[in-house]
PAFI-579240 format. One line per 10 residues: their letters; for each residue y, z, x negated of C-alpha. Coordinates in steps of 0.1 Angstrom, whole numbers, padded with zeros to 4 digits. Layout:
N
a> Y,Z,X; ... .
END
This chain:
942
rlmadqvlvi> 0043,-1045,0125; 0059,-1025,0097; 0063,-0987,0096; 0052,-0985,0131; 0017,-0973,0133; 0005,-0936,0134; -0029,-0926,0119; -0050,-0896,0125; -0073,-0884,0096; -0100,-0858,0107 .
gsggrehala> -0110,-0832,0081; -0096,-0806,0058; -0109,-0814,0023; -0099,-0833,-0008; -0116,-0865,0007; -0092,-0863,0037; -0062,-0856,0015; -0070,-0886,-0007; -0074,-0908,0025; -0041,-0896,0039 .
wklaqsshvk> -0024,-0901,0005; -0036,-0936,0003; -0028,-0945,0039; 0007,-0931,0036; 0014,-0957,0009; 0011,-0985,0035; 0042,-1002,0047; 0025,-1004,0081; 0021,-0967,0085; 0049,-0945,0100 .
qvfvapgnag> 0030,-0912,0100; -0004,-0898,0090; -0016,-0867,0109; -0045,-0847,0094; -0065,-0823,0116; -0068,-0796,0106; -0057,-0805,0070; -0048,-0782,0042; -0019,-0771,0021; -0018,-0805,0004 .
tadngkisns> -0014,-0824,0036; 0012,-0800,0052; 0046,-0817,0055; 0040,-0840,0025; 0064,-0870,0032; 0047,-0892,0058; 0017,-0868,0059; 0016,-0837,0081; -0010,-0814,0096; -0019,-0812,0133 .
avsisdhaal> -0033,-0781,0150; -0052,-0801,0176; -0088,-0789,0179; -0112,-0815,0164; -0142,-0798,0183; -0125,-0804,0217; -0131,-0841,0223; -0109,-0843,0254; -0080,-0826,0237; -0084,-0848,0206 .
aqfcrdqeir> -0083,-0879,0227; -0052,-0867,0246; -0035,-0860,0213; -0042,-0896,0202; -0027,-0910,0234; 0004,-0886,0232; 0011,-0895,0196; 0002,-0933,0200; -0024,-0930,0173; -0035,-0965,0163 .
lvvvgpevpl> -0063,-0956,0138; -0086,-0926,0135; -0103,-0920,0102; -0131,-0895,0102; -0140,-0879,0069; -0167,-0853,0073; -0202,-0860,0087; -0202,-0832,0114; -0174,-0848,0136; -0192,-0881,0134 .
aagkrkqakn> -0225,-0865,0144; -0206,-0848,0172; -0194,-0882,0186; -0158,-0885,0175; -0163,-0923,0169; -0177,-0928,0205; -0149,-0906,0219; -0122,-0926,0201; -0138,-0958,0212; -0138,-0947,0248 .
hslhnvgrkv> -0101,-0942,0246; -0094,-0977,0230; -0087,-0963,0195; -0097,-0979,0163; -0120,-0957,0142; -0134,-0959,0107; -0163,-0935,0098; -0192,-0934,0075; -0222,-0923,0094; -0253,-0946,0091 .
nfspcllctt> -0284,-0943,0112; -0310,-0964,0093; -0335,-0985,0111; -0359,-1011,0097; -0334,-1037,0085; -0354,-1060,0063; -0346,-1038,0033; -0376,-1032,0010; -0376,-0994,0006; -0402,-0971,-0009 .
qhanfpalvv> -0433,-0962,0012; -0435,-0925,0013; -0453,-0895,0028; -0456,-0858,0021; -0486,-0844,0002; -0494,-0808,-0009; -0505,-0819,-0044; -0475,-0818,-0068; -0483,-0850,-0088; -0455,-0872,-0101 .
kasglaagkg> -0458,-0907,-0116; -0433,-0936,-0120; -0445,-0970,-0107; -0460,-0993,-0132; -0485,-0992,-0160; -0483,-0961,-0183; -0514,-0963,-0204; -0529,-0933,-0188; -0499,-0911,-0199; -0475,-0915,-0170 .
vivasnkeaa> -0488,-0888,-0147; -0471,-0853,-0144; -0489,-0825,-0126; -0463,-0799,-0117; -0469,-0763,-0111; -0446,-0760,-0082; -0421,-0780,-0061; -0392,-0771,-0084; -0411,-0785,-0114; -0420,-0816,-0095 .
ckavteimqv> -0384,-0822,-0085; -0373,-0818,-0121; -0399,-0843,-0132; -0386,-0868,-0106; -0350,-0863,-0120; -0362,-0869,-0156; -0380,-0901,-0146; -0352,-0915,-0125; -0324,-0903,-0148; -0289,-0897,-0135 .
srnclcftdg> -0280,-0911,-0101; -0249,-0932,-0097; -0231,-0945,-0068; -0222,-0979,-0055; -0201,-0979,-0024; -0185,-1007,-0003; -0163,-1015,0027; -0180,-1037,0054; -0170,-1052,0086; -0206,-1057,0097 .
itiapmppaq> -0208,-1091,0082; -0190,-1091,0048; -0192,-1064,0022; -0165,-1056,-0004; -0180,-1034,-0032; -0160,-1005,-0047; -0161,-0997,-0084; -0193,-0978,-0093; -0189,-0941,-0098; -0207,-0911,-0110 .
dhkrlmdgde> -0203,-0874,-0102; -0214,-0842,-0119; -0233,-0817,-0098; -0239,-0789,-0123; -0213,-0761,-0125; -0209,-0760,-0163; -0203,-0784,-0192; -0233,-0802,-0205; -0249,-0803,-0170; -0257,-0766,-0172 .
gpntggmgay> -0257,-0740,-0145; -0264,-0742,-0108; -0260,-0772,-0086; -0228,-0775,-0067; -0212,-0799,-0042; -0197,-0816,-0073; -0174,-0806,-0102; -0159,-0839,-0109; -0165,-0877,-0111; -0155,-0908,-0129 .
spapqiskdl> -0152,-0945,-0121; -0160,-0972,-0130; -0194,-0962,-0144; -0200,-0985,-0174; -0238,-0978,-0173; -0240,-1002,-0143; -0237,-1036,-0157; -0222,-1066,-0139; -0257,-1081,-0134; -0270,-1048,-0119 .
lqkirdtilq> -0240,-1044,-0097; -0245,-1080,-0084; -0282,-1072,-0077; -0272,-1040,-0058; -0247,-1061,-0038; -0272,-1087,-0029; -0304,-1069,-0025; -0292,-1035,-0011; -0257,-1036,0003; -0256,-1070,0019 .
ktvdgmrkeg> -0292,-1070,0030; -0288,-1036,0047; -0256,-1047,0065; -0273,-1080,0076; -0304,-1062,0087; -0285,-1037,0108; -0266,-1065,0125; -0298,-1084,0133; -0314,-1051,0147; -0284,-1048,0172 .
vpyfgtyrsl> -0269,-1019,0154; -0240,-1034,0134; -0221,-1011,0112; -0185,-1013,0099; -0166,-0988,0077; -0176,-0975,0043; -0212,-0976,0032; -0230,-0959,0004; -0260,-0975,-0013; -0269,-0950,-0040 .
gflsirrktv> -0251,-0919,-0030; -0227,-0903,-0005; -0191,-0910,0000; -0181,-0875,-0011; -0149,-0856,-0021; -0152,-0864,-0057; -0159,-0901,-0053; -0132,-0906,-0028; -0106,-0889,-0050; -0117,-0910,-0080 .
ilpllksdly> -0122,-0943,-0063; -0093,-0945,-0040; -0066,-0943,-0068; -0082,-0974,-0082; -0075,-0994,-0050; -0046,-1017,-0056; -0046,-1030,-0020; -0031,-1014,0010; -0059,-0992,0024; -0046,-0996,0060 .
evmqavinkn> -0048,-1033,0058; -0084,-1030,0044; -0094,-1008,0073; -0078,-1031,0098; -0097,-1060,0082; -0129,-1040,0086; -0122,-1032,0123; -0111,-1068,0131; -0141,-1083,0112; -0120,-1104,0089 .
lsssmpvwfe> -0128,-1086,0057; -0138,-1119,0041; -0101,-1131,0041; -0086,-1099,0031; -0108,-1086,0003; -0096,-1054,-0014; -0082,-1057,-0049; -0089,-1030,-0075; -0069,-1021,-0107; -0085,-1039,-0136 .
dsaavtvvma> -0089,-1024,-0171; -0084,-0989,-0157; -0105,-0958,-0154; -0102,-0928,-0133; -0115,-0893,-0139; -0114,-0864,-0113; -0119,-0828,-0123; -0126,-0802,-0097; -0111,-0767,-0099; -0133,-0742,-0082 .
segypgtypk> -0131,-0705,-0072; -0147,-0678,-0093; -0182,-0671,-0080; -0187,-0707,-0066; -0212,-0720,-0055; -0220,-0685,-0044; -0195,-0661,-0028; -0160,-0663,-0039; -0126,-0647,-0031; -0099,-0664,-0010 .
gleitglska> -0062,-0662,-0007; -0054,-0663,-0044; -0020,-0679,-0052; -0020,-0713,-0069; 0008,-0722,-0093; 0016,-0751,-0116; 0010,-0778,-0091; 0044,-0794,-0098; 0038,-0794,-0135; 0006,-0814,-0130 .
kqlglevfha> 0025,-0839,-0108; 0051,-0843,-0135; 0023,-0853,-0159; 0017,-0882,-0137; -0015,-0870,-0122; -0027,-0869,-0086; -0037,-0834,-0073; -0058,-0835,-0040; -0064,-0803,-0022; -0099,-0795,-0010 .
gtslkdgkvv> -0099,-0758,-0003; -0063,-0746,0001; -0040,-0732,0027; -0005,-0720,0031; 0003,-0682,0033; 0039,-0670,0035; 0052,-0703,0020; 0027,-0702,-0009; -0003,-0723,-0017; -0034,-0702,-0018 .
tsggrvltvt> -0072,-0708,-0022; -0094,-0710,0008; -0126,-0726,-0003; -0152,-0729,-0032; -0138,-0762,-0044; -0101,-0757,-0044; -0084,-0787,-0060; -0094,-0821,-0076; -0071,-0834,-0104; -0073,-0871,-0109 .
aikedlmtal> -0060,-0892,-0138; -0059,-0930,-0141; -0057,-0944,-0176; -0068,-0975,-0196; -0101,-0959,-0207; -0123,-0929,-0197; -0116,-0908,-0227; -0078,-0909,-0221; -0083,-0904,-0185; -0103,-0873,-0192 .
qeankgvaai> -0078,-0859,-0217; -0050,-0864,-0191; -0069,-0849,-0163; -0077,-0818,-0185; -0040,-0815,-0192; -0033,-0813,-0155; -0061,-0787,-0149; -0046,-0766,-0178; -0012,-0767,-0161; -0025,-0753,-0128 .
hfkgaiyrkd> -0034,-0716,-0125; -0052,-0693,-0100; -0072,-0663,-0108; -0108,-0670,-0119; -0105,-0707,-0118; -0135,-0725,-0131; -0139,-0762,-0141; -0157,-0785,-0164; -0141,-0802,-0194; -0166,-0830,-0200 .
igyraiaflr> -0165,-0850,-0170; -0177,-0886,-0179; -0193,-0874,-0212; -0224,-0895,-0204; -0203,-0927,-0199; -0183,-0920,-0231; -0215,-0915,-0251; -0229,-0947,-0235; -0199,-0967,-0245; -0200,-0954,-0281 .
qsrgltykns> -0237,-0960,-0285; -0242,-0992,-0267; -0212,-1012,-0276; -0210,-1016,-0314; -0178,-1029,-0328; -0173,-1067,-0328; -0146,-1088,-0345; -0131,-1094,-0311; -0131,-1056,-0304; -0110,-1052,-0335 .
gvdiaagntl> -0086,-1077,-0322; -0096,-1110,-0337; -0108,-1136,-0311; -0127,-1163,-0329; -0134,-1181,-0297; -0097,-1183,-0289; -0091,-1197,-0325; -0118,-1223,-0319; -0102,-1233,-0286; -0069,-1237,-0303 .
vqkikplaaa> -0084,-1260,-0329; -0099,-1282,-0302; -0066,-1283,-0284; -0045,-1294,-0315; -0070,-1318,-0330; -0057,-1348,-0310; -0022,-1338,-0318; -0028,-1338,-0355; -0047,-1370,-0353; -0016,-1386,-0338 .
tsrsgcnael> 0002,-1380,-0371; -0022,-1401,-0392; -0006,-1426,-0417; -0017,-1447,-0446; -0034,-1425,-0470; -0051,-1401,-0447; -0066,-1398,-0412; -0053,-1363,-0403; -0086,-1349,-0391; -0087,-1311,-0387 .
ggfaglfdlr> -0117,-1288,-0391; -0128,-1293,-0426; -0122,-1270,-0456; -0095,-1291,-0471; -0075,-1322,-0465; -0075,-1355,-0485; -0048,-1380,-0492; -0052,-1413,-0510; -0019,-1421,-0529; -0030,-1456,-0538 .
aagyegpilv> -0037,-1464,-0501; -0001,-1451,-0494; 0012,-1477,-0518; 0021,-1457,-0549; 0015,-1469,-0584; 0027,-1442,-0608; 0039,-1413,-0585; 0050,-1378,-0592; 0038,-1353,-0565; 0065,-1331,-0551 .
sgtdgvgtkl> 0058,-1299,-0529; 0079,-1276,-0510; 0074,-1245,-0488; 0096,-1227,-0464; 0098,-1208,-0431; 0121,-1206,-0401; 0134,-1170,-0407; 0146,-1149,-0378; 0153,-1180,-0356; 0118,-1172,-0346 .
kiaqvckkhd> 0131,-1140,-0330; 0153,-1159,-0307; 0125,-1183,-0298; 0103,-1154,-0289; 0130,-1137,-0268; 0138,-1169,-0250; 0101,-1178,-0247; 0109,-1212,-0260; 0082,-1222,-0286; 0083,-1261,-0283 .
tigqdlvamc> 0111,-1268,-0308; 0106,-1242,-0335; 0079,-1264,-0351; 0105,-1291,-0359; 0126,-1264,-0376; 0096,-1256,-0398; 0088,-1292,-0408; 0125,-1301,-0413; 0131,-1271,-0437; 0102,-1284,-0459 .
vndilaqgae> 0106,-1321,-0458; 0144,-1320,-0462; 0139,-1299,-0494; 0116,-1324,-0511; 0140,-1352,-0503; 0162,-1335,-0529; 0137,-1350,-0555; 0138,-1384,-0538; 0103,-1378,-0525; 0087,-1393,-0493 .
plffldyfac> 0070,-1366,-0474; 0032,-1375,-0472; 0015,-1347,-0456; 0022,-1312,-0441; 0003,-1280,-0437; 0013,-1250,-0415; 0005,-1213,-0414; 0007,-1195,-0381; 0003,-1157,-0382; 0001,-1133,-0352 .
gkldvevaqs> -0012,-1100,-0341; -0029,-1113,-0311; -0035,-1150,-0306; -0019,-1165,-0275; -0035,-1200,-0274; -0008,-1215,-0252; 0020,-1203,-0273; 0003,-1214,-0306; -0005,-1248,-0290; 0032,-1252,-0280 .
viagiteack> 0043,-1244,-0316; 0018,-1267,-0332; 0026,-1295,-0307; 0062,-1291,-0319; 0050,-1294,-0356; 0030,-1326,-0348; 0060,-1343,-0331; 0082,-1333,-0361; 0056,-1347,-0385; 0058,-1381,-0367 .
kagcallgge> 0096,-1380,-0371; 0092,-1372,-0407; 0066,-1398,-0413; 0040,-1374,-0427; 0006,-1364,-0416; -0004,-1329,-0404; -0033,-1326,-0428; -0043,-1290,-0420; -0032,-1255,-0414; -0042,-1218,-0410 .
taempgmypp> -0041,-1197,-0379; -0042,-1160,-0389; -0049,-1134,-0362; -0042,-1100,-0378; -0042,-1071,-0353; -0016,-1045,-0362; 0004,-1067,-0385; 0027,-1081,-0357; 0038,-1066,-0323; 0025,-1083,-0292 .
geydlagfav> 0043,-1115,-0284; 0055,-1120,-0321; 0043,-1146,-0346; 0055,-1159,-0380; 0054,-1194,-0395; 0053,-1210,-0429; 0051,-1246,-0438; 0040,-1267,-0468; 0051,-1302,-0475; 0037,-1325,-0502 .
gavergqmlp> 0055,-1358,-0510; 0055,-1384,-0537; 0082,-1404,-0556; 0079,-1431,-0582; 0089,-1419,-0616; 0120,-1442,-0618; 0134,-1431,-0585; 0135,-1393,-0590; 0165,-1372,-0580; 0188,-1358,-0590 .
qleriaegdv> 0200,-1381,-0617; 0222,-1356,-0635; 0230,-1378,-0664; 0248,-1403,-0640; 0269,-1378,-0622; 0307,-1381,-0633; 0341,-1368,-0623; 0355,-1388,-0593; 0321,-1394,-0577; 0323,-1391,-0539 .
vigvassgvh> 0306,-1365,-0518; 0292,-1378,-0484; 0283,-1352,-0458; 0256,-1359,-0432; 0260,-1341,-0399; 0238,-1311,-0389; 0226,-1306,-0354; 0240,-1270,-0354; 0231,-1238,-0373; 0197,-1253,-0383 .
sngyslvrki> 0174,-1226,-0396; 0195,-1203,-0418; 0219,-1174,-0411; 0201,-1162,-0380; 0201,-1125,-0390; 0239,-1127,-0390; 0238,-1148,-0358; 0217,-1123,-0340; 0240,-1094,-0350; 0271,-1114,-0337 .
vekssldfss> 0254,-1120,-0304; 0244,-1084,-0301; 0280,-1072,-0306; 0295,-1100,-0283; 0298,-1100,-0245; 0270,-1125,-0242; 0233,-1126,-0245; 0208,-1155,-0251; 0206,-1162,-0213; 0243,-1166,-0210 .
pvgisgdqtl> 0255,-1201,-0199; 0276,-1220,-0224; 0298,-1250,-0222; 0321,-1262,-0194; 0291,-1273,-0172; 0271,-1241,-0180; 0239,-1260,-0179; 0228,-1247,-0213; 0221,-1211,-0224; 0233,-1196,-0256 .
gdllltptki> 0196,-1193,-0266; 0190,-1229,-0260; 0220,-1238,-0281; 0210,-1217,-0309; 0175,-1231,-0308; 0187,-1267,-0313; 0161,-1279,-0338; 0170,-1287,-0374; 0175,-1324,-0382; 0149,-1343,-0401 .
ysktllpvlr> 0164,-1367,-0426; 0135,-1382,-0443; 0131,-1414,-0423; 0168,-1421,-0420; 0179,-1412,-0455; 0149,-1422,-0476; 0159,-1459,-0477; 0194,-1449,-0489; 0180,-1426,-0515; 0157,-1453,-0528 .
sghvkayahi> 0185,-1478,-0529; 0196,-1467,-0564; 0231,-1460,-0552; 0226,-1422,-0548; 0229,-1399,-0577; 0220,-1367,-0560; 0210,-1352,-0526; 0214,-1316,-0516; 0198,-1299,-0485; 0223,-1275,-0471 .
tgggllenip> 0200,-1246,-0463; 0201,-1208,-0470; 0233,-1201,-0490; 0254,-1227,-0471; 0277,-1251,-0487; 0286,-1228,-0516; 0251,-1222,-0529; 0233,-1254,-0523; 0255,-1282,-0536; 0256,-1268,-0573 .
rvlpesfgvv> 0218,-1270,-0574; 0221,-1308,-0578; 0250,-1309,-0602; 0254,-1306,-0639; 0267,-1273,-0649; 0300,-1288,-0661; 0308,-1302,-0626; 0318,-1289,-0593; 0330,-1304,-0560; 0361,-1300,-0539 .
ldaltwkipe> 0356,-1305,-0501; 0381,-1309,-0473; 0369,-1292,-0440; 0393,-1313,-0420; 0374,-1345,-0428; 0342,-1337,-0407; 0336,-1324,-0372; 0326,-1288,-0371; 0303,-1280,-0342; 0318,-1255,-0317 .
ifcwlykegn> 0290,-1229,-0323; 0304,-1223,-0357; 0339,-1218,-0343; 0325,-1192,-0319; 0305,-1174,-0346; 0336,-1172,-0368; 0357,-1158,-0340; 0331,-1134,-0325; 0319,-1121,-0359; 0355,-1119,-0374 .
lseeemtrtf> 0340,-1137,-0404; 0358,-1146,-0436; 0361,-1182,-0449; 0337,-1173,-0478; 0312,-1157,-0454; 0312,-1189,-0432; 0307,-1213,-0461; 0282,-1191,-0480; 0260,-1184,-0449; 0262,-1215,-0427 .
ncgigavlvv> 0261,-1252,-0431; 0293,-1255,-0410; 0283,-1289,-0396; 0269,-1305,-0429; 0231,-1307,-0430; 0229,-1327,-0463; 0253,-1341,-0489; 0249,-1371,-0511; 0267,-1378,-0544; 0276,-1414,-0550 .
qkelaqqvlk> 0297,-1436,-0572; 0332,-1440,-0558; 0329,-1478,-0557; 0297,-1477,-0536; 0307,-1448,-0513; 0318,-1470,-0483; 0286,-1490,-0484; 0264,-1460,-0486; 0283,-1443,-0458; 0279,-1473,-0435 .
diqrhepawl> 0242,-1473,-0443; 0239,-1437,-0433; 0261,-1441,-0402; 0236,-1466,-0387; 0214,-1435,-0380; 0234,-1404,-0385; 0270,-1392,-0382; 0284,-1389,-0417; 0318,-1386,-0435; 0334,-1388,-0469 .
igkvvslqkg> 0341,-1351,-0473; 0350,-1345,-0510; 0347,-1355,-0546; 0331,-1344,-0579; 0354,-1326,-0603; 0352,-1313,-0639; 0350,-1274,-0639; 0379,-1256,-0652; 0372,-1222,-0668; 0369,-1195,-0641 .
sarvqvhnml> 0370,-1220,-0611; 0344,-1220,-0583; 0318,-1247,-0584; 0324,-1255,-0547; 0359,-1252,-0533; 0362,-1259,-0495; 0399,-1265,-0485; 0412,-1260,-0450; 0381,-1243,-0436; 0400,-1218,-0416 .
ralqanrsls> 0423,-1245,-0402; 0394,-1266,-0392; 0377,-1237,-0375; 0408,-1228,-0356; 0416,-1264,-0347; 0383,-1270,-0330; 0382,-1259,-0294; 0365,-1225,-0290; 0331,-1228,-0274; 0332,-1224,-0236 .
mhshiqgkiq> 0307,-1196,-0237; 0316,-1182,-0202; 0310,-1197,-0168; 0336,-1193,-0141; 0322,-1159,-0133; 0317,-1146,-0169; 0350,-1159,-0183; 0371,-1127,-0181; 0366,-1092,-0194; 0364,-1071,-0162 .
tnkvkvavli> 0382,-1038,-0159; 0379,-1029,-0122; 0341,-1030,-0118; 0320,-1025,-0087; 0303,-0992,-0086; 0265,-0996,-0083; 0237,-0971,-0077; 0201,-0980,-0086; 0173,-0964,-0066; 0140,-0962,-0085 .
sgtgtnleal> 0105,-0946,-0082; 0088,-0952,-0116; 0093,-0967,-0151; 0125,-0986,-0144; 0120,-1018,-0162; 0143,-1037,-0138; 0167,-1008,-0142; 0168,-1013,-0179; 0177,-1050,-0175; 0205,-1040,-0151 .
instkkatsf> 0218,-1014,-0175; 0218,-1038,-0204; 0236,-1066,-0183; 0263,-1042,-0169; 0272,-1029,-0203; 0287,-1062,-0211; 0325,-1065,-0209; 0322,-1095,-0187; 0300,-1078,-0161; 0316,-1072,-0127 .
aqivlvvsnk> 0293,-1042,-0121; 0290,-1007,-0134; 0259,-0985,-0128; 0274,-0951,-0118; 0242,-0934,-0105; 0205,-0937,-0107; 0185,-0919,-0078; 0147,-0914,-0080; 0124,-0900,-0053; 0101,-0888,-0080 .
agveglrkae> 0108,-0863,-0107; 0100,-0869,-0144; 0096,-0907,-0143; 0106,-0929,-0172; 0133,-0946,-0154; 0153,-0913,-0152; 0150,-0910,-0190; 0162,-0945,-0195; 0193,-0938,-0174; 0200,-0906,-0192 .
ragiptrvid> 0198,-0922,-0226; 0223,-0948,-0212; 0246,-0919,-0202; 0242,-0926,-0165; 0242,-0897,-0141; 0209,-0892,-0123; 0196,-0874,-0091; 0161,-0866,-0079; 0157,-0866,-0042; 0120,-0858,-0034 .
hklfksrtef> 0111,-0876,-0002; 0083,-0852,0004; 0108,-0824,0011; 0120,-0842,0042; 0104,-0845,0076; 0114,-0881,0083; 0127,-0912,0065; 0160,-0908,0083; 0165,-0873,0069; 0156,-0885,0034 .
dsavdkvlee> 0179,-0915,0037; 0207,-0893,0049; 0204,-0871,0018; 0205,-0902,-0003; 0236,-0915,0016; 0255,-0883,0009; 0249,-0886,-0029; 0260,-0922,-0028; 0292,-0913,-0011; 0297,-0885,-0037 .
fsveliclag> 0297,-0912,-0064; 0318,-0937,-0043; 0290,-0963,-0046; 0297,-0997,-0034; 0265,-1016,-0040; 0228,-1005,-0041; 0200,-1020,-0062; 0164,-1012,-0053; 0145,-1014,-0086; 0110,-1004,-0080 .
fmrilsgpfv> 0119,-0981,-0052; 0087,-0974,-0033; 0102,-0963,0000; 0110,-0983,0032; 0146,-0976,0042; 0153,-0965,0077; 0172,-0987,0102; 0204,-0967,0103; 0207,-0966,0066; 0202,-1004,0063 .
kkwegkilni> 0228,-1010,0090; 0253,-0988,0073; 0249,-1007,0040; 0244,-1042,0054; 0252,-1067,0027; 0254,-1040,0001; 0217,-1035,-0008; 0199,-1058,-0032; 0162,-1059,-0037; 0138,-1081,-0057 .
hpsllpsfkg> 0105,-1095,-0046; 0078,-1110,-0069; 0075,-1144,-0052; 0096,-1173,-0041; 0105,-1161,-0006; 0100,-1168,0022; 0065,-1175,0009; 0040,-1147,0000; 0057,-1117,0015; 0042,-1081,0012 .
anahklvlea> 0028,-1059,-0014; 0001,-1083,-0027; 0023,-1114,-0036; 0005,-1122,-0068; -0029,-1120,-0052; -0017,-1142,-0023; -0002,-1168,-0047; -0035,-1171,-0067; -0056,-1173,-0035; -0033,-1200,-0022 .
gvrvtgctvh> -0037,-1221,-0054; -0001,-1229,-0057; 0012,-1240,-0091; 0046,-1224,-0090; 0057,-1188,-0080; 0086,-1167,-0092; 0109,-1139,-0080; 0136,-1136,-0054; 0166,-1113,-0053; 0178,-1108,-0017 .
fvaeevdaga> 0198,-1086,0005; 0179,-1060,0023; 0174,-1063,0061; 0155,-1041,0085; 0125,-1065,0083; 0109,-1062,0049; 0115,-1092,0026; 0135,-1111,0053; 0170,-1106,0040; 0193,-1135,0028 .
iifqeavpvk> 0183,-1149,-0005; 0208,-1146,-0034; 0190,-1158,-0065; 0155,-1172,-0073; 0137,-1180,-0106; 0106,-1201,-0108; 0076,-1192,-0129; 0046,-1215,-0134; 0011,-1204,-0123; -0012,-1212,-0153 .
igdtvetlse> -0049,-1220,-0151; -0070,-1189,-0155; -0041,-1166,-0145; -0051,-1131,-0132; -0029,-1108,-0111; -0021,-1090,-0143; -0011,-1120,-0165; 0009,-1135,-0137; 0027,-1103,-0129; 0037,-1099,-0165 .
rvkeaehraf> 0054,-1134,-0165; 0071,-1128,-0132; 0084,-1094,-0144; 0101,-1112,-0174; 0118,-1135,-0149; 0129,-1105,-0128; 0147,-1091,-0157; 0168,-1122,-0159; 0172,-1128,-0121; 0182,-1093,-0110 .
paalqlvasg> 0212,-1090,-0134; 0223,-1126,-0125; 0222,-1118,-0087; 0240,-1085,-0092; 0267,-1104,-0111; 0271,-1129,-0082; 0274,-1102,-0056; 0297,-1079,-0076; 0320,-1108,-0084; 0324,-1117,-0048 .
avqvgeagki> 0308,-1152,-0054; 0282,-1145,-0027; 0281,-1123,0003; 0265,-1119,0037; 0282,-1137,0065; 0275,-1141,0102; 0240,-1139,0115; 0229,-1126,0080; 0234,-1159,0063; 0246,-1163,0027 .
cw> 0283,-1173,0022; 0295,-1186,-0012 .
END
């Protein structure tokens, strides 16, 4: 049941505000009442205060019946002691509290009794020096504190059978920094507490938490709710632990009540730390003034912090102090130090007269981390274990490239090659090195790493062919900032396959992990090829080249690996991107086309080169036709080519047209369809051409000429005619084929960073898009998504849902703004609100949302967790129309994402997000173009 249940939270402090805040995030909860509540829970979105008396049991029960309360959450101890849980149970209400009456429960606890003598000693041997005789009770208590050190807290949820531990936490009782001053109810807390190791936490779980719960159940007094093992579930700990809960708190509580916690274990944010700082009144913990106005609360919220009210009330529409501990400011960041810094910024933004607070919350944990965790190579960003894993994964790949002369075994300091075993008698060694250039950028953007290795090998082995050399072995260099084993393995697998095609062994390589040198997800490649040629077969044979010799052109597979900086600039300025479909069938993307691997010519051309009929061979690489052919000619000769004699791939026609390139730019930058040229005697040209054509497309494309003074060494005739004669590449599908002028007006609703918004903005900027984003609406101020929209020149509006009493009122305000901008379609991009029924009905078939799974499977807020628990191998994302039932609208577009072994919620989420950035724009284009719409009974019509 979605957005249907009403909840009552009993209490008026920061703990109750935090509980109400977390419960209100649930899609199952319609309204959270807090009795009596405080200024922070007064008319705050789904949260509102109730004046019902919590001391009048009968009145409280009647209120629950009248408001159809489905769950009562009791915060303070006094109402529990007064029987609120029993009263709620008598009226068939679910209740979650935290009172525990201990009884013997098979838990080994310390035997104790009171004695007048004030002698303190820790258990165990102390060589006669472990006894402290205290002068009074205060001194004895101090001694106990020194012996036992600082207490920390391990809490859990339990349904009476299963326990679900929370992250360990620690609070700070003393009033002032450095744990000085009087004791208080708590001045702040942090979580998780790094001083509690995983082993200790497991021991606490097994020997204290689980054993206590089991014992109570066996004694006939089963307990369910939240339970503390080493402390109390206090205001500070609630406000520091609950923000780390990733799961739906309402669902967790229902699992506790229904005794199925084992199948619905709560999930916590990983690699995150929370710090809560308490702001107290002047004079606390003694007498203190009340009714002082509090300002700056909105500034703290704009900093991305959560401010929970503990001792506040409303007076004449203003928030004023009403207790000793007034506010708790909570920050969640990637580490404790950053969280503390952010929390302190929030505290500094809030003002009321005489406010006191600590600035060192978590200082013990920070000191512990600094002292106990010395730097390691892995801490600095280099993972030796990952590197070793990669070596083990690629060893069999490299071994598959073995050939006569070497066994291609990896792992040693150097590789060996036996030339005599390879059949050479008087060889000359030839070496070449190269890279792939910015073609890597496209591979990394497209997440396609399996073919770039062939480009690397081809660039090197095709070069040494110019000397007539057979490639014998190859070495690679893979450099990155952070090693991704799967990506590196994919790249090197491509290298090994290419080595097989080239007939050389992968003899070794280097994987360099260099933190800070490369951004995340980027890497660089270099290759080194070594070959050999017998002395009498070396090329080029310059002395044999003569006027009238014929130039044979061997086809390229496309752009190969040069000119990609210009290619990327052309794509950037065009109406397409790397995900755009190309060709008539549209079954290939532009990125795939541009990543077509470079041809390897060694096996196919080496017999021809060794035949004695070839005078020179040139690899058409960087510098195109104009720069590479002269490298194998005597200075007194040049060539004349006719572009009408060979087939120019359509990609070059598109680059020429889109880039508005000149003839010279084309021939100096690109191979224009010719990957290699051979110079042969005219009388032998036809025979050599036939030999090549058995394996590769090839043409007679020109002839050698004597150079005239001032003439170019390479003249290409009819290039522009050839480019214009070839059919321009069908880069557009039936939807993308025309530049759109009358675009559908779209509004995007957000609540946060706007990553999907950014993808939508980029796609709708293209001339071929059918949509135009005219408005971005956020229900939260100061979020990054608003700044992204403003940078793109898109109007923005902030409509704070907390200012409205109901969802319907909020949606009505949004609707008015949409009408103001004549919006026709709505995209929900991280919009954390459930839309009301009337709004959805009005905009039926006009609202698009995206869900991080392949619907109809794995609905709800924890899709990635459910996917991993189910053990499926494929997930993805789904763009669908919005219906009244959540995640139930007609499906428009889906993209699959593999689930990898060892995936966590975080790693899987990142890959699905990348798919979302492609799927959402594609779905919007389909709807805006009219290609898809909602028909009868909510079904899709194409």
